[in-house]
N, C-alpha and C positions, 0 to 999 in steps of 0.2 A: 909433275903430279899426274897420276892417273884418275881420271874422272869419268864417272858413269852417269848418263843422262837417262831419265826414265820418263816416258809419256806414250800414249797410244798413237799419236800422230807425229810425223817428222817429214823432212824432205823426201819425195817431192810433192807431198800433200800441200794444199794451199789454204787450209783452215788456220785461224789465227795462232793457235798454240803450236802448230807445226812450223810456221814461219819464225816465230820468236825463238823457238828452241833451236832451230837451224842456225839462226844468227848467233846465238850463244855458243853453239858448238864450234862454229867457224872462229868466233873471237877467242875462244879457249884455245883452239889449235894455234891460231897465229901468235899466241903468247908462249907457244912451246909445250903445252900440256898434251898428253895423251888422252884422246877423247873417244869413248865408246857410247852407243845409244842402244837402248832396248825400245822398240816401237812395234806397232801392229803390222802385219802383212797386208792388210786390207785397206784401200783408200777410204777415207772418212766418209765421203758422200757418194760412193760408187762401190758397194761392197763386192761387186763382181770383179772389180780390178784389183790385181794382186801385184805386190812389189817383190823384188827378189829377197830370199830369206837371209842372204848375207850379202853385204855390199860394202866397199871402200869408197867414200865420197869425200873428196878433198882432204884425204888423210884421216877421216873420221870413220871408224869401224862401226857399222850398222848391223844390229841383230834384229831381224824381223821375225816375230813369233806369230803362229796361227791362232785363230779364234773362230767361234761360230759367227755366221752371217745372217742372223734373222732379221736385222734391220731395225728401224725406229718406229714401225707401224703401231706397236703396242708396248707398254711398259714392261711386260714380261719378257718381250723379245729383247729389248735393250738390256734387261737385267741379265739374261743368259749370256748375251754377247759380252757384257762387261765381266761377268764371273768367269767365262772361259779365258778371256784374255788375262786376267789376274792370276788364275791357276797356272797358265803357261808361263807367265812372267815369273811366278815363284820358282818354278822349276829352273828357268834360265838363270835366275839370280844365284842359285846353288852351284852353277857349273861354269859361270863366266869367269874369266881370269881376274886376279885381284885388282882392287881399286882403292884409292886413298879418300875419295869423296863421291857422294851421290847427290845429284840434283834431281828432285822429282817435281813434276807438275801435277795436275789434278784431273787428267784424263786417262782412264775412267776415274769416277769418283772414288776417293780414298786409295787409289794406287799408291799414294804416299806411305801408306801403312807398310807396304812391302819394301818400299826404299828405306824407310827408317829402320825396319827389322833387320834388312840385310846389312845396312851400314853398322848397326849395333853388333851383329854377329861376326862381321869382318873387321871390327875395330877401325871403321872409317868415319868420317864426319858426314853428317846429313844436312842438306840445305833443302828448304821446302819453299818452292815457287807457287804461291797460291793464286791461280788464275781464276778460280771460283771456290766458293766456301760450302762444303757439304759436311753433315747432312741439312745444314741450315736451309740451303737453296731447295732441297727436295721437300722440306717441311713447308716452306713459303709456297711452293708450287701446288701443294696439296697431294703430292705423291706419297707423303709419309705423315703419319699422324704424330704431332708433338707428344712427347712423353710416352709413346708406345714402346714396348720391348724393343723392336728393331731400332727405333730412333735412339734409345739409350745406348744400345750396343754400338751403333754407328758413331755416336757422339764420343764414346769412350775410345774407339779407335782413332777418331780424328784427334783427340787430345794426346793420344800416344805419339802421333806424328809431330804435333806441336812441341811436345815436352822433350822429345828427343832430337830436336833440331838444334844445330850450331847457329843457324840463322834463318829467319822466316822472311821472305820477300812478299810484302802486301802491296797491291796495286794502287791503293789510294788511302786517304786518311779515314774514310768510312770503313773500309776493310780492316784496317789497323785497329780501329776501335772494337770492332766485333771480335777480333782475335784477343785483344786485351781483356775483353769481358769473360774470356774463357780462362781467366787467371794465368795468363802467359805473360812473363816479365817483359816490360816495354823495351828494355835494352837488347832483347832478343829479335825484335821486330824492326825491319828496315822498310820504308816506303820508297819503292822504285817503281814508277808508272812504266807501262810498256813504251818502249821507243818508237819513234816514227821510223817507217821502213824507207830510210833515205835512198838506198840503192836501187829500190824497185818502184817506188811511187812518187811521182811528180806530175805536174800538169803536162799532159801529152796532146798537143793540138792535132797531130796527124792521126793518133789512135782515136781521138774524139770523133774526127771527121769519118774515119773508116767504120767505127761502130754505129754512128748515126746513119750513114748511108746504108749499111747492111740491114738496119731494122727500120728503115723508112722514117727516120725522124728529122729529116732535114729542117722542116719548119715547125717543129714541135718544142714545147717546153717540158724537159724530162725531169720528173721527180723520182729519185731512186732511193731504195733501201738496199744496201749491199752488205751481206754478212750472214751470221747465224740466224735461222728462224727457230725461235723456241719460245716457250711460255714465259721465260724471263724477259723477252722483248716482245710484249703484246702489240701485234700489228692490226688488230681489228679497227682501230681508230683511223689508221692510214687507209685501210680498205674503204671504210665508212666515207671518208673524205673523197675518196676516188669516185664513189657512188654519187655523192653530192655534186661532184664536178664533171660528171660523165657527159653533160650537154655542152660543155666548154671545150671546143675542139683543139684549143691550144695545148692541153695537157695530156701526157701520157705518163703512167705510173709504172716504174719497173721494180720488181722484186727479185734480187740477184743473190744466189747463195744456196743454202741448203739447211738441214736440220729437221727436227720432228714436226714443225709447223709449216714446212715449205709446201707439202701436199694439200694442207687444209687451206692455205691461201689460193693454191691453183684450183680447188674445188669451188671456192667462194666465187672466183673469177668466172668459172665455167657455169655455175648454177645461176649467177647473176647476170650472164651475158655481157660481162663488162669489156668492151672493146677498147677501153682506154687503159686496161691494165695488162702487163705482161710479166711472165715468170722466166727466168733463166738460171741455170745451175752456177756453181762456183766457176769463175773464169780463171783460165790458166795464168800463172804468174807473169808470163810474157805479155799478157793482154790486159792485166788488172789495171795499170795506169790508164790505158785507152778507154776501158769501160767506165772507170770512176770519172774520168775527165769529161766523158759523154753526157753526164747529168748536169742540169742547170740548178738543181736544188737536191741536196742529200738529206735523208731523214735519219736521225738517231733516236732510238727508242729505249726507254728504261722503265720497267715495271717498278712501282714505288716499293713493294715489299722487298725487292731484290737489291736495294742500295747497300753496298758493302758486301754483298755476296758474289756479285759479278761487276765487271768493269767494261765500260764502253770503248773498247780498243779501236773500233772503226773511226772514232773522232780524229785520230791522229793522221790517218790517210786523207781525210776530208781536209784537214788544215794544211797538209802537204800540197794539195792542189788548189788551195785558196778558194774553196768553194763555199757558196751560201749553204747554210744548213738550218733545219728545223728540228729542234729537240723537243720530243714528246716524253715528259717525265718530270719528276719532282725537282723543285728548285734546290732543295737540300740534297745535292748529289755532285758527282765529280764534274760533270758537264755544266751543272748550275754553278759550280765554283769557277770554272773557266770563263763563263760569260760574265760573272760578277767581277772577276779580277781584271777582265780586259773588255770593259763595256763598249769600247769604241773600235775594238780591233776586228770583229767579225760581222759579216752580213748574216744575221741569224734572228730567229724568233724562238720562243719557248711556249709550250702549251702543256696542260696536264692531260692525262688520259681521259678519253671519253668526251673531250670538248671538240666535237666534230666540226661544229660551225666555226669555232675559232681557228682550228687547223686549216680549214678550207680558206678562211679569210687570210690567214698568214701566207698560204701559198699564193694567193692572188696578189697580195701586197708585195712580196718579194719579186714575183715575176714582173709586176708593173714597175718596180724600182729598176730592174735590169742590172746588168753587171755581174761580176763574180767575186767582188771583194778585192782588196788591195793586198798583193802578195807580200809586200814588205811588212805590213802590219801583222798579217797571219804569221809570217816566219818569226818576227820578234816575239809575239805572243806564244808561240809554240816552241821556242828555242830550247827550253827546258827539257823537251822530249828527244833531244838529238841522240841518235844511236851511240855515237862516240862517247858521249858524256855519261849516259845511263848504263851502257853495257860495260864501260870501264869500271864504273863504281861496283857494279855486280861481281865482276871478275876479281876485283880488288879485295872485296869482302871474303870471297872463297879462298883466296891466296892467304889472306890474314889468318883465316881460320886454320889452314894447314900449318902456318908457321907457328901457331901457338901449341901445336902438337896434341 
């Protein structure tokens, strides 16, 4: 089978969607399928960095298309970058060799419309891997006014993608329910959470020591948020907790990653003179396990309005290294489900957004308890997220769709 994958990021980028799509591409290739990818030529969080326009990676043909690079500093800049990528993607879809199936992710928002249209035009099957839900997310973030003309147009385009899908892959039950509310038949939706990055991420004691030595953390208790910095993951409460704990010399807060809010966090650190808070960009894949292992406590953040629109993928890496974590978000959420289902498996706490005193108290309590959690319990609780199990199911559904003709 000839399968086309569609997303703005792909190998060697290290943002979550690039990692998961790269895994899927390799899994499909190992099953004997011909795999091609259309992705962007610019690195996700370093727009000056360019990747080759054409590359064969592990037998996977990658077509990288150009786009503008105005950046994430303002919504209009992002909109132009997204639009330019989608226009160029449309042209590439008209000229790329034939394919039997298209798998589209959601970066940039609604790129799935182009995938669904191309599949329909070419007589191929379309599979929609919903990493985030738009325009719902844009409305919840306040970027788009509900029931406005643009919102109605984007919602119609979103429903076009859903309606023309052979199978829709939702990341959790909350996302499934939101999709069902759009009058999409339940039997077309499959819940497959993102798998753990088994090959790349596990507890790395040597990498931990190297990271901590490099950043002068030998005698510090490190609280880390690692991942995308966006309005969907409101980090103000974490920074406020750092302010509250700035006189406690045990603690150092690390914000690692990128996204539209990364510079905002850096400004708050500078303006507040917070010597106990540091920012780093996304870490290279070969150093990811070490940087994650360097933390004594990880922070997972979910904005309440965004439950079912985004998914906290970072939780799987945290479970892979058996790390304590603090979840700042609603109980009715995927991470809330994990905690409720395995109440004795994790060394963790939960707090709502804005409960700064409680967050600071949780940090001190977990630090006083010490330890990193029991790896066997973490492994048992997170066994359902194994890459072998979940990716096999994903590929099986694509293959079954092709067999139905």
